[in-house]
C-alpha positions as CSV (number, residue, x, y, z in Angstrom):
1,M,-68.6,121.9,111.6
2,K,-72.5,122.1,111.4
3,L,-72.4,124.7,108.8
4,K,-69.8,122.3,106.6
5,I,-72.2,119.4,106.9
6,S,-75.0,121.6,105.8
7,F,-73.1,122.7,102.8
8,I,-72.2,119.1,101.8
9,Y,-75.9,118.2,102.1
10,L,-77.1,121.2,100.0
11,L,-74.4,120.2,97.3
12,L,-75.5,116.7,97.2
13,I,-79.1,117.8,96.8
14,V,-78.3,120.2,94.0
15,T,-76.1,117.8,91.9
16,S,-78.6,115.2,92.2
17,C,-81.2,117.3,90.5
18,K,-79.4,118.5,87.6
19,N,-80.6,115.8,85.1
20,D,-84.0,117.6,84.6
21,R,-84.3,116.8,81.0
22,K,-87.4,115.2,79.5
23,E,-87.7,112.4,77.2
24,L,-89.4,113.5,74.0
25,L,-88.9,110.2,71.9
26,L,-88.4,106.6,73.0
27,A,-87.8,103.9,70.2
28,D,-86.4,100.3,70.3
29,R,-86.3,96.9,68.8
30,E,-85.1,93.6,69.8
31,A,-81.8,92.4,68.4
32,P,-80.0,89.1,68.7
33,L,-79.2,88.5,72.3
34,G,-80.3,92.1,73.1
35,W,-82.0,95.4,72.4
36,I,-81.2,98.7,70.5
37,Y,-82.6,101.6,72.1
38,L,-82.9,105.4,71.2
39,K,-83.7,108.0,73.8
40,M,-84.3,111.7,72.5
41,Y,-84.4,114.5,75.2
42,D,-85.8,118.1,75.1
43,D,-82.3,119.5,75.8
44,K,-81.3,118.2,72.0
45,S,-79.4,115.2,73.7
46,F,-80.0,111.6,72.8
47,E,-78.5,108.1,73.6
48,F,-78.3,105.3,71.1
49,I,-77.7,102.1,73.1
50,S,-76.9,98.7,71.7
51,S,-77.1,96.4,74.7
52,G,-76.7,92.6,74.6
53,L,-76.4,89.6,77.0
54,I,-72.7,88.9,75.9
55,R,-71.1,92.1,75.3
56,G,-73.0,94.5,77.7
57,D,-74.1,98.1,76.7
58,D,-72.6,100.2,74.0
59,K,-73.9,103.8,74.5
60,Y,-73.5,106.4,71.9
61,P,-74.7,109.8,73.3
62,G,-74.5,113.1,71.5
63,T,-76.8,115.9,70.2
64,Y,-79.3,116.0,67.3
65,E,-81.0,118.5,65.2
66,L,-84.5,117.8,63.9
67,K,-85.5,119.2,60.4
68,N,-89.2,118.4,59.6
69,D,-89.3,114.4,59.9
70,T,-85.4,113.9,59.5
71,V,-83.1,113.7,62.5
72,Y,-79.3,114.5,62.1
73,F,-77.2,113.0,65.1
74,T,-74.0,114.2,66.1
75,Y,-72.1,111.6,68.3
76,D,-69.7,112.6,71.1
77,G,-67.5,109.8,70.0
78,S,-67.6,106.9,67.6
79,T,-70.7,106.5,65.4
80,P,-72.7,103.4,65.3
81,Q,-73.2,101.4,62.1
82,A,-76.7,102.6,62.1
83,G,-75.7,106.0,60.9
84,S,-76.3,109.5,61.8
85,K,-79.4,110.5,59.8
86,A,-83.0,109.1,60.5
87,V,-86.5,109.7,59.3
88,I,-89.0,109.8,62.2
89,D,-92.8,108.9,61.6
90,N,-95.4,108.0,64.1
91,D,-94.5,104.3,64.2
92,F,-90.7,104.1,63.3
93,V,-87.2,105.8,63.3
94,S,-85.6,104.7,60.1
95,Y,-81.9,105.3,59.9
96,I,-81.1,106.1,56.2
97,N,-77.2,106.4,56.0
98,G,-75.7,103.7,57.9
99,S,-73.8,100.7,56.9
100,Y,-77.0,98.6,57.2
101,P,-80.9,99.6,57.4
102,E,-82.0,100.2,61.1
103,S,-85.5,100.6,62.1
104,L,-86.7,101.1,65.6
105,K,-90.3,101.2,66.9
106,V,-91.5,104.3,68.5
107,K,-92.9,103.8,72.0
108,R,-93.4,107.5,72.8
109,N,-93.3,110.4,70.8
110,K,-93.9,113.8,71.8
111,F,-92.5,115.6,68.7
112,K,-94.9,117.7,66.6
113,L,-93.5,116.8,63.1
114,K,-93.8,118.9,59.9
115,K,-93.9,117.2,56.4
């Protein structure tokens, strides 16, 4: 019995430590009644989050590929209206192929961009 409890405890510790990814880029902007967030991680994953007071959070996770200063997003499900391609500079992430122009202010950027 003691062995089972020790095994369950060890399993809980291991599963709680599996999210070791580091944030490489954080960007956001205020939206009407909410915020838009972009979080990019060192394991090539990202989250595009549209949060609002009325509708809650719409999360669009996926993976990305960075080529020079352009990011190509591949979403796990549906694609937000901002699009799937953006240009990063030191101050902004600007989406360039969506149904409307979206620009997020960079708060943290640990990428070394090539131009």
